PAROLUM-237737 format. One record per residue (C-alpha): residue in three letters; x, y, z. Coordinates in steps of 0.02 Angstrom, whole numbers, padded with zeros to 5 digits, always signed. Layout:
REM PAROLUM-237737
ALAXYZ;...
***
This chain:
REM PAROLUM-237737
MET+04240+07034-01441;ILE+04060+06977-01441;ASP+04049+06994-01631;ARG+04206+06891-01650;GLN+04133+06749-01541;LYS+03975+06749-01647;HIS+04083+06745-01802;LEU+04177+06594-01736;ARG+04017+06501-01689;ARG+03944+06513-01864;PRO+04057+06381-01944;VAL+04027+06265-01798;LEU+03838+06283-01813;ALA+03848+06263-02000;ALA+03950+06104-01981;ARG+03826+06033-01856;GLN+03679+06072-01971;MET+03768+05995-02118;SER+03807+05838-02017;LEU+03625+05825-01964;ALA+03567+05847-02143;VAL+03686+05712-02203;LEU+03625+05595-02067;ILE+03443+05625-02114;ALA+03482+05600-02298;LEU+03570+05436-02261;LEU+03424+05375-02156;ALA+03296+05425-02286;GLY+03394+05350-02429;CYS+03426+05177-02357;VAL+03448+05041-02487;SER+03329+04895-02502;LEU+03414+04731-02547;ALA+03252+04638-02578;PRO+03231+04568-02754;PRO+03101+04657-02862;PHE+02930+04575-02850;GLU+02864+04493-03006;ARG+02695+04407-03008;PRO+02721+04229-03075;PRO+02638+04193-03242;MET+02471+04105-03231;PRO+02497+03915-03245;VAL+02322+03894-03321;PRO+02238+03930-03489;ALA+02181+04106-03530;THR+01996+04057-03532;PHE+01888+03935-03437;PRO+01832+03777-03527;ASP+01650+03743-03559;ALA+01563+03584-03504;HIS+01639+03492-03653;GLY+01816+03549-03612;ASN+01826+03674-03754;PRO+01893+03851-03724;THR+01759+03982-03700;THR+01752+04156-03775;GLY+01664+04316-03732;GLY+01716+04322-03550;GLU+01804+04489-03570;ASN+01645+04589-03545;ALA+01579+04485-03400;PRO+01569+04579-03234;GLY+01686+04522-03096;ALA+01610+04406-02969;ALA+01687+04508-02828;ALA+01576+04653-02882;VAL+01421+04548-02842;GLY+01382+04555-02657;TRP+01314+04399-02574;GLN+01156+04496-02528;ASP+01126+04525-02714;TYR+01168+04349-02767;PHE+01071+04251-02636;ILE+00895+04322-02651;ASP+00805+04201-02536;PRO+00760+04302-02379;THR+00783+04156-02260;LEU+00953+04116-02334;GLN+01004+04299-02323;ARG+00959+04300-02139;LEU+01058+04142-02103;ILE+01213+04205-02194;GLY+01204+04372-02102;GLU+01195+04284-01933;ALA+01338+04167-01980;LEU+01450+04314-02026;GLU+01416+04385-01853;TYR+01424+04230-01744;ASN+01527+04097-01836;ARG+01675+04045-01728;ASP+01792+04001-01872;LEU+01769+04175-01942;ARG+01794+04251-01771;LEU+01958+04155-01753;ALA+02014+04217-01924;ILE+01977+04397-01871;GLN+02080+04373-01714;ARG+02226+04310-01819;VAL+02213+04468-01922;GLU+02225+04573-01765;GLU+02378+04475-01711;ALA+02462+04506-01879;ARG+02415+04690-01867;ALA+02499+04702-01696;MET+02655+04616-01764;TYR+02663+04745-01901;GLY+02653+04881-01769;ILE+02803+04806-01680;ARG+02907+04800-01839;ARG+02857+04976-01887;ALA+02909+05041-01716;ASP+03083+04965-01742;GLN+03117+05098-01873;PHE+03109+05237-01745;PRO+03221+05271-01594;THR+03163+05221-01422;ILE+03183+05366-01301;GLY+03158+05345-01116;MET+03186+05436-00953;GLU+03275+05366-00803;ALA+03321+05423-00629;ASP+03459+05339-00526;LEU+03513+05351-00345;ALA+03673+05268-00289;ARG+03749+05271-00113;ALA+03910+05177-00078;ARG+04032+05161+00069;VAL+04216+05125+00040;PRO+04314+05060+00192;ALA+04465+05155+00258;ASP+04595+05032+00193;LEU+04528+05050+00016;SER+04479+05232+00010;GLY+04656+05298-00013;VAL+04628+05437+00113;GLY+04646+05333+00270;ARG+04464+05343+00322;ALA+04299+05270+00268;VAL+04211+05367+00131;THR+04024+05369+00096;ALA+03976+05439-00073;ASN+03810+05481-00153;GLN+03766+05496-00336;PHE+03603+05565-00404;GLN+03565+05562-00589;VAL+03416+05607-00698;GLY+03419+05597-00888;VAL+03339+05557-01053;GLY+03416+05412-01147;LEU+03417+05344-01324;ALA+03413+05155-01325;SER+03510+05057-01455;TRP+03442+05120-01621;GLU+03496+05039-01783;LEU+03531+05156-01928;ASP+03446+05060-02068;PHE+03569+05095-02208;TRP+03540+04926-02293;GLY+03352+04915-02270;ARG+03352+04769-02148;VAL+03225+04846-02029;ALA+03123+04917-02172;ASN+03113+04746-02256;LEU+03062+04663-02094;LYS+02925+04794-02078;GLU+02873+04762-02259;ALA+02865+04574-02227;ALA+02756+04604-02073;LEU+02641+04716-02176;GLN+02623+04586-02313;ASN+02588+04451-02183;TYR+02453+04563-02109;LEU+02374+04588-02280;ALA+02388+04400-02313;SER+02300+04362-02149;ASP+02159+04481-02194;ALA+02141+04398-02365;ALA+02135+04231-02274;ARG+01997+04304-02165;GLN+01903+04347-02324;ALA+01928+04169-02387;VAL+01854+04102-02224;THR+01708+04222-02246;LEU+01676+04157-02421;THR+01688+03977-02360;VAL+01562+04011-02221;ILE+01442+04088-02347;GLU+01460+03937-02461;GLN+01436+03812-02319;VAL+01283+03901-02250;ALA+01204+03911-02422;ASN+01237+03726-02458;ASN+01171+03672-02289;TYR+01015+03777-02314;LEU+00988+03697-02485;ASN+01014+03525-02410;LEU+00882+03562-02280;ARG+00759+03622-02411;GLU+00797+03468-02515;LEU+00759+03357-02366;ASP+00600+03455-02330;GLU+00538+03423-02507;ARG+00590+03240-02501;ILE+00503+03220-02333;MET+00347+03303-02403;LEU+00347+03181-02550;MET+00380+03038-02431;ASN+00237+03088-02317;GLU+00121+03092-02468;THR+00183+02921-02519;ILE+00163+02851-02344;ALA-00015+02916-02333;SER-00057+02844-02504;ARG+00018+02675-02466;GLU-00063+02667-02296;LYS-00230+02700-02381;SER-00193+02561-02506;TYR-00148+02445-02363;ARG-00316+02477-02279;ILE-00406+02443-02443;PHE-00312+02281-02474;LYS-00337+02228-02295;HIS-00525+02250-02315;ARG-00519+02154-02479;TYR-00422+02015-02396;GLU-00547+02006-02255;VAL-00691+01986-02379;GLY-00590+01863-02483;SER-00569+01968-02641;THR-00378+01968-02638;SER-00239+01853-02584;ARG-00134+01864-02428;LEU+00021+01882-02539;ASP-00047+02042-02617;LEU-00089+02108-02443;LYS+00088+02078-02380;GLN+00162+02157-02536;VAL+00059+02314-02506;GLU+00107+02313-02322;THR+00291+02293-02368;LEU+00280+02442-02484;TRP+00202+02546-02346;ARG+00328+02494-02213;GLN+00473+02531-02328;ALA+00407+02706-02356;VAL+00390+02733-02169;ALA+00569+02674-02140;LEU+00636+02789-02276;GLY+00536+02933-02201;THR+00619+02909-02031;GLN+00791+02906-02113;LEU+00755+03070-02199;GLN+00697+03146-02034;GLN+00858+03091-01950;GLU+00962+03163-02092;ARG+00868+03328-02079;ALA+00902+03339-01892;THR+01087+03309-01925;ARG+01091+03443-02060;LEU+01003+03566-01946;ASN+01133+03535-01810;ALA+01273+03567-01935;LEU+01189+03728-01991;GLN+01176+03787-01812;VAL+01363+03760-01787;LEU+01397+03861-01945;VAL+01282+04002-01895;GLY+01349+04000-01717;LYS+01180+04011-01633;PRO+01015+03915-01626;VAL+00924+03917-01793;ASP+00735+03925-01808;LEU+00705+03832-01970;PRO+00552+03719-01955;HIS+00502+03592-02085;GLU+00402+03666-02230;ASP+00284+03565-02339;ILE+00320+03664-02496;ARG+00423+03633-02651;LEU+00582+03735-02667;ASN+00570+03868-02800;ASP+00735+03846-02892;ASN+00726+04019-02971;ALA+00698+04110-02806;VAL+00859+04059-02718;MET+01000+04146-02812;ALA+01037+04248-02966;ASP+01141+04194-03116;LEU+01327+04230-03125;PRO+01444+04233-03277;ALA+01615+04152-03259;GLY+01723+04293-03329;LEU+01908+04259-03359;PRO+02040+04164-03258;SER+02139+04326-03238;ASP+01995+04394-03133;LEU+02035+04262-03002;LEU+02201+04348-02963;VAL+02109+04495-02884;ASN+01944+04412-02837;ARG+01994+04250-02751;PRO+02047+04287-02571;ASP+02157+04132-02561;ILE+02255+04187-02716;VAL+02268+04364-02648;SER+02333+04293-02483;ALA+02461+04185-02575;GLU+02524+04338-02670;TYR+02545+04438-02510;GLN+02642+04293-02435;LEU+02753+04292-02588;ARG+02786+04478-02565;ALA+02829+04447-02382;ALA+02953+04311-02434;ASN+03036+04435-02552;ALA+03055+04561-02412;ASN+03131+04429-02297;ILE+03265+04398-02429;GLY+03310+04583-02421;ALA+03324+04574-02232;ALA+03435+04419-02244;ARG+03549+04503-02372;ALA+03568+04655-02259;GLU+03647+04543-02127;PHE+03805+04536-02235;PHE+03835+04723-02210;PRO+03891+04818-02055;LYS+03758+04854-01925;ILE+03770+05031-01855;THR+03679+05074-01694;LEU+03670+05230-01587;THR+03653+05247-01399;GLY+03657+05405-01298;SER+03590+05499-01150;PHE+03576+05677-01087;GLY+03535+05733-00912;THR+03604+05796-00748;ALA+03708+05712-00612;SER+03773+05765-00444;THR+03833+05696-00278;GLN+03712+05812-00189;LEU+03526+05808-00217;ASP+03517+05997-00193;ASN+03638+06025-00336;LEU+03554+05902-00456;PHE+03467+06036-00559;THR+03584+06180-00523;GLY+03765+06218-00557;PRO+03878+06127-00679;SER+03788+05958-00663;ARG+03751+05926-00846;ALA+03798+05751-00904;TRP+03787+05667-01073;SER+03849+05517-01168;PHE+03849+05466-01350;GLY+03902+05297-01415;PRO+03891+05243-01597;SER+03928+05061-01628;VAL+03975+04965-01784;SER+03968+04775-01789;LEU+03998+04648-01926;PRO+04024+04462-01895;ILE+04183+04401-01979;PHE+04165+04215-01953;ASP+03999+04133-01910;MET+04017+03959-01987;GLY+03905+04007-02133;ARG+03758+04059-02026;ARG+03714+04211-02132;GLU+03731+04115-02296;ALA+03618+03978-02227;ASN+03492+04107-02168;LEU+03489+04183-02343;ASP+03466+04011-02419;VAL+03319+03981-02301;THR+03232+04141-02356;LYS+03261+04098-02539;ALA+03190+03924-02513;GLN+03040+04001-02425;ARG+03017+04119-02573;ASP+03020+03971-02693;GLN+02890+03883-02585;ALA+02783+04040-02588;VAL+02792+04042-02779;THR+02738+03861-02786;SER+02598+03892-02662;TYR+02539+04038-02767;GLU+02537+03933-02925;LEU+02445+03793-02835;ALA+02315+03918-02774;VAL+02288+03980-02952;GLN+02274+03804-03020;SER+02155+03752-02882;ALA+02047+03904-02912;PHE+02044+03870-03100;ARG+01989+03691-03068;ASP+01854+03746-02945;VAL+01780+03863-03075;ALA+01794+03736-03216;ASP+01711+03601-03109;ALA+01571+03719-03060;ILE+01541+03770-03242;ALA+01535+03588-03296;ALA+01421+03540-03151;ARG+01303+03684-03188;GLN+01277+03630-03368;TRP+01273+03442-03347;LEU+01163+03447-03192;ALA+01041+03558-03286;GLU+01029+03425-03421;GLN+01010+03290-03288;VAL+00865+03386-03210;ASP+00777+03395-03378;ALA+00804+03209-03406;LEU+00744+03165-03231;ARG+00587+03271-03252;ALA+00544+03169-03406;THR+00587+03009-03312;GLU+00473+03057-03168;GLU+00329+03090-03286;ALA+00357+02924-03373;GLN+00367+02831-03207;ALA+00207+02913-03147;GLU+00117+02859-03304;ARG+00190+02684-03288;ALA+00129+02671-03108;ARG-00045+02728-03161;LEU-00055+02602-03303;ALA+00011+02460-03193;GLN-00124+02498-03064;MET-00257+02494-03200;ARG-00192+02329-03268;TYR-00195+02254-03093;ASP-00370+02319-03058;HIS-00429+02236-03220;GLY-00340+02074-03179;ALA-00217+02089-03322;SER-00058+02085-03218;PRO+00000+02032-03044;PHE+00021+02159-02906;LEU+00211+02137-02916;GLU+00208+02246-03072;VAL+00120+02384-02974;LEU+00245+02363-02833;ASP+00395+02386-02950;ALA+00316+02536-03037;GLN+00280+02626-02872;ARG+00455+02594-02807;ASP+00533+02661-02967;LEU+00419+02814-02961;LEU+00471+02854-02783;ALA+00655+02833-02827;ALA+00636+02948-02978;GLN+00549+03081-02873;GLN+00685+03075-02739;GLN+00825+03079-02868;LEU+00747+03228-02956;VAL+00743+03328-02794;GLU+00923+03281-02755;THR+00983+03332-02928;ARG+00890+03497-02922;ARG+00976+03535-02758;ALA+01144+03483-02832;LEU+01115+03605-02976;LEU+01084+03746-02852;SER+01238+03694-02753;SER+01343+03702-02912;ARG+01290+03884-02931;VAL+01341+03916-02750;SER+01509+03833-02786;LEU+01533+03942-02940;PHE+01500+04099-02838;SER+01629+04043-02709;ALA+01755+03984-02840;LEU+01750+04152-02929;GLY+01783+04245-02767;GLY+01612+04328-02760;GLY+01547+04421-02610;GLY+01591+04602-02637;PHE+01713+04611-02491;THR+01889+04580-02562;ASN+02028+04709-02549;ASP+01936+04805-02413;VAL+02083+04827-02294;ALA+02196+04979-02282;THR+02376+04989-02226;PRO+02371+04987-02036;THR+02437+05123-01924;LEU+02493+05111-01744;THR+02320+05158-01678;PRO+02238+05015-01582;ALA+02110+04913-01679;THR+01932+04903-01617;PRO+01871+04723-01598;ALA+01718+04694-01706;SER+01639+04567-01820;GLY+01758+04617-01960;VAL+01928+04696-01987;GLN+01923+04884-01967;ASN+01999+04995-02099;PRO+02117+05101-01993;SER+02136+05284-02034;
***
């Protein structure tokens, strides 16, 4: 008899196992209705133009800018220190990191939707029914005790709706981290440019102080000559005017330096100790050289382009989720536990209780809501494609502008160096002609003004040339920190100065 019962149970157990296997296979093999992702073709030429607008060659063997860390590119120790402090204390970068953590948490929510939610509950109910309603002619008081484990409404993701929503959340997370990298690169560029502006002003102030001291000395000499009657009052006032103008320009430069220093402190996020230095900036000791490479390198090096591509992938996944809304939604609910009217019998005797409730739902008429929702996701995908193409075009222009600026500013610096030398010689000859009575002092006045303007313009152009190299580094996506984020898990992230790579 026992053998026969075992023999009868075997088909039942086999059927249950087969049903479970089919269910698992269906869950594992859910269909994704998202369109296949295709990276849009580059809407820019295959090579960068040179300063004359002609296509360049030989960029295939150039190393990627992303492989060059900012510590290796910016070799000035003071600038390295400022950039390091900015990456730790800058508030814009901190806000970008917090947005990444928010996107990471949203991905965790979407990922959890793929798994059933199981909870435990305990209920106690006590009710009194009056005699005229009890059916037995007397009042009845009843108790009900229940303890169980329940399965909340769990969607069987046959059509990939939940999986596509999770994929969209993942791509949004990766896009937010790429945006964080773009903010990082922007902070590096802004700190470097502000530092160069300060050093430019330091050099211009140094030149101005030398000019002020020289003109003040000339004023004293002419004043003594005027007092002894060897020069006219007009010449004295012309010398004094030249001196006063230099003093006024010096105060303007000091004000501009204070403003630049305040801006640098906001970028760094803390007080900056950067006193004025009476030294000329060594142009070759600020940063290394950097080849441009190819436009295709921008697709993996520029954080803003990487972010736009992730957003495009997220838009594709949202289309899959919207398409899944046209198919039946199957959910499961259930519970298993024990129930009794007596607390003593709750865990003894025949008190087992369970429930199982699959549900299938499919809207039949919704006034075109699902079609409109699908149209929205397709329009958002089209916008993401356009945004991606705009990001590529903007990056291409940034690099092309930086390449042109680097070459033409270098030629301007050479021309201005020659101009400064010529103006210095002109000022010397004009002074000699005046001292020998061959020309009026107005000629000396014009020559000294032009010399000062040439000196100031040369310093400004040298700084602009260095800034163009900073812009090229940023435009190429340099920094050595792109693509440094891994797929997140459900483990909590540790707040820090950068996004953690979860394991």
